[in-house]
N, C-alpha and C positions, 0 to 999 in steps of 0.2 A: 504493500500500500504506500509506503514511503517513496519507493522508486516511481510509482505511478503518479504521485502528487508532484514530485520534482519535475517529471517529464511534462505534465500538463500545464504547470505554472511556467515552465521555461519556454514552451512553444506557444503559449497563448498571446494573442495580440494585446488584449486588455487584461490587466491583472488586478486582483482585489487588493484593496489597501491593507486589509488584515485577513489572515487565514489561519485558523486553528482547528485541530481535530483531536477528539478523544475516542479511541476505538473506531467506531463507524459514524459518529456524530460530528459534523463539521459546522463551524461558525465562521462567517465571512462578512466583511464590510465592503460593500460595492457602491461606488460613487460615479458610475459611467452610464447610468440610464438602464431602463428595463429591457430595451431591445438588445443591447450588448450583453446584458446578463443572460438572456435566453441563448445567445450564440455561445457564450462562455460555457454554459451547462452542456450544450450540444458538443462542444469541443471536448469537454471532460468525458462524456459518454463514448466518444470515438476512440479513446485511448486503450480500451480493453474490450474484448468481445463479450464478456459475461458480467462485468461490473457496471452497474447503472446508478447514477446519482439522482435522487429525488430532492426537491427543494421547496422551500417556503420563503416568502419575502414579506417585508413590512410595508408593502405598497398601500397607500391610502390609510395608514395608521393601523394595519392589521398586526396583531401580536404574533411573535415568533417564539417557538419553544426550543430550548436547547438543554438537554439533560432534564433535570427537575426544576428548571427555571423558565419563567415566561417573561419575555422582554417586549416592551412596547415603546415606540417613539411618540412622545406626546407632541401636541401642536406647538409647544414652545421649544421643540427640538431637543428636549431632555429625555434621557433613557430611563424608563421605569421598569423595575424588576420585581417579581414576586414568585411565590412557590407555584409549581405547575404539577398537576396530576393528569395523566393521560386519560382520555375518555374510556379506554379499555381496561383501566385499573379496576380490579375487583374489590379493592378496599380491604382485603384480608391482611390483617396485621397480627401482632401478638395479642391474643385474647386474654382478658383479665381473669378468666376462670382457669387458665392454664396452670399446671402444677409446676410453677416456677416461683422462686423467692420473691416476696413483695418488693424488696428494694430494687430488683432487676426490672420489674414492671414499671416502677416509678422512674427509674433511670431512662428506660426506653421512651416513656412519655415526655420527660424533660428534654431529651435530645431531639425529639421531633419538633418541639416548640423552638428550641435553639436553632435548628436548621431553618425553620420558617422565618425567624428573625434575621438570620444571616443572609438569606437570599433576597430579602426585601430591601428596597432602596429608599422607602419613605414610610411614614406612619400609616398612611392609608393602605399601601400595599402590604405592610406588616399585619394590619388588622384582617385583611382578606386572607392572607396566608395562614394566620393562626386560626381563623374560622374553619378553614379546610382541615387543619389538624384536630380541632375540637370535634368536628363531625366524624373524622376517621376514628378517633379514640372512642367516641360514644357508640359508633356502630360495632366496635369490637368489645363492648361490655364494660368499659371503664366507668365507674361511678363519677358523678359530677364533682364530688369533693376531691377525688384524686386528680381529675383533669385540672381543676383550679389550682391545686397544690403544685402540680407539675409546671403550670404556666407561671406561677410565682417564682418557682425555683429556677426557671430558665432565665429570668431577669437578673439573678444573682451571679456573682463572679464564678467562673469555673473552678474546679479543684486545682488545676495547674496554676491559675492566677492566684488563688489563695495561698498555695504552697510557696509561690515565688515571693510573696510579701512577708511570709514568716521567716524567722531565723532558723537555720538548719539545726535539727535535734540529733543527738547521738543515735546512730543506727543500732537497732536491736535485731538479733537473729530470731526469726519466727519459723516455727515448724508447721508445715501445712497439715491440717487434719482433714482428710478426705472422707466425706460422708455422702450417702444418697439423700436427695432432698425428699422429705415426706410432707411437711406442712409448714406454714408460716409460724404457727404456735410453737412447734418443736424447735424451729430455727431461733426464735427469740429466747427460749429456755436455754439452748446450748450456748448461745452468745453471752447470755447473762451469767451463766455458770463460769465460763472461761474468763469473763471480765472480773468477776468477784474473786476467783481463785488466783488471778494474776499469773496464769500459766502462759508462757510465750508460744501461743498457738494461733494460727490463722485458719478459720473455717473455709474450706473449699468444697463445693458440691460437685459431684461427678455427674456428667451428662450420660444417663443411661441410654439404652437402645430405644429408638423410636418405634412407633407402631409399624411403620413401613419397613424398618430393618428387621423386625420380628416376623413379618408376614411375607416379605418379598425375598426371593432368592434368584440368583442369576442362572443356576443350573436347573434344567428340566428334571433331571434325575439326580439323586444323591451320588456324589463322587465316592467310588469305592477306594479306600486306602489300602495300600499294599505294603508289605514288609520289605524294606530295602535289603535285608540280608537273606531274602528268600533265594533258593538255589537258581531257579529259572531266571529271576530278575538279574542276579549278579552274573549269570552266564551271558546274558544278552549285553550287559554293560562291559563285561570283559572282552567279548568278541568285538564290540565297537571301540575298544581301547579307551573307555571312559573311566575304568577302574584300574588303579595302580596295583592292587593286590589280587590274589587269586580268589575265585568264587568260593563262598562258604555256604554251608547248609545248616548252620547252627545259630539259632537266635534264642538266647536264654529267655528273653521276655515273652516271646510267642509260645515257647514250650511251657512257660510258667502259667499260661492261661490268659494273657492279654489278647484282645481282639486284633485281627490283622490290621497292621498299620499303626496301632496305638503305640508301638514300641518306638516310633520316631517322634512322638509328641514331646514338646518342650514345655517346661513350667508345670510339671505334673506333681500332684500330691497322691501318693500311692500307699497301698497296704500289702504287706507280704505275710503269708501264713505258713508256718512250718508244717510240712506234710507228715512229720513223725509225732509231734506232740501238740499241734494246733495252737502254739503260741504265735502271737502276731507282732509285726513291726510296722510302724507308720513313719514315712519319710517324705521328703520333697527334693526336687532338683530342678535346675534351670536347663540342664543339658537334656539330650534325648533320653527317654526312659531306658532304652536298651543299654546305654553306657553305664548308667547308675546301677541297674539291676545286675548287670554282668559283674560289676565290682562286688556287690553283695555275694554273688555266687562264688567268686574267687576267694573272698574272705572266709566263707563257710567251708570251701574246699580245702584251703590251706590252714584253717583254724587260726587266723591272724589274731594276735593279741591286741587288746584295746580297741577292737572293732566289734559292733553289736553281733553280727552273725558269726564271727570268729569265736567270740567268747561263748555264745550260745551253743555252738557245736562242741566246743572244748569242755564245757561243763555238763551238758546233758546228753550228748551223742558222741563221745570221744572215739568209739569203735567204728562208727559209720564212715565208710569210704564213699566219696562223692565223685562221680565221673562227669560226663557231659550233660546229664539230666539234672535239672534244678531240684533242690531239696525243699523248695517252697512254691506256693502258688501266689500269683500276683494279681492285684486288682487296682485299676486306675480310678481314684475317687473323684478327682476334678483336675482341671488345668487352669492355672492362674499365672499370668505373665508378670504381674507386678510383684516385686520381691517382698515388700512388707505384707501385702495381702496374702501371698503364698505362705509366708512364715506364720502369719496369724491363723490361717486355715489349718496348717499342720498342727499348731498348738491346740486348736479346737478339736481336731480328730483324735489327738493323743488324750485329751481330757475325757472324751466320750467313750473311746474304745478301750482305754487303759491297757496299752500294749506292754508286755513284759520283756520283750527283746530290746526295746529302746533303752539307751543308757541315760538319756535326759528327757525332760518333759516338754521339749520344744523351745520356742523362741524365748530368749532371755530367762532361761531356767537356771 
């Protein structure tokens, strides 16, 4: 598009006094008459076989829209600007009944009024722009008191302006406390408790999956996961020279009872149950499950000291010899990619299942 603009402006007989563009919206000041404007547009449309320019002009005082701004040349030759909403705009915005913190809804409404004031060139245009925002918020369920409060806050200095006037305070390190948003009442209680306790925490709410993300999927049929250590798969990889090692036919995780393909999952919280005495072990790992479960298998096989399965085999099954078959059965409980959440989930599973093979009780024990 930039090359096209340079070419059409360089080869045009009459050029605009000002030409600006944002993505596909162009703004131009033309002072050579309407007839030459039409010829200039025709010249622009001749530069490319598929790109066509449509245009609007301020002839006879007609307003011209650019982005979200409506511009009008008044009879005294002054430019008047105000907020513009397309006729095709559905008016769907953040609904007040949405499950979102109240301060976020108030901030959205305040910023809408500030945008209307910023785009307006005089008091009359500002009043018309703010009327459009009031109607928009009212159609999306905002009560009148919240609309008036947002309009009043929009006239106050912004947070950046207030911080610039204040003297810098010593920085304090805050730890983010990530929570799922439930209700405004619970939000006020949590913030009040943190404020009274003077704990250096900042409440941050996670954005959960939307209804669309839960209902829509890109695949027509579920993708079947396969084990990367399966013999046929590695034979194919080896023949195509994609694998540096030789093909293997032993996957400890799959032999231990994991579903096909789950051995490659990362960020898993898992449970291992001894096939000899039914004692259990709960663990977590960020690596693929097959790597961690293979380590447990080798610890049990070698009776490694100071390791959970090594000590278990040494104390309770010292005479048992372990070959390529695992001594335990495996179950994937859940997958959590966030480190703190995964550690917390492991601690919860340890508390509920009370495993005896574990040497600790989980996170920060």
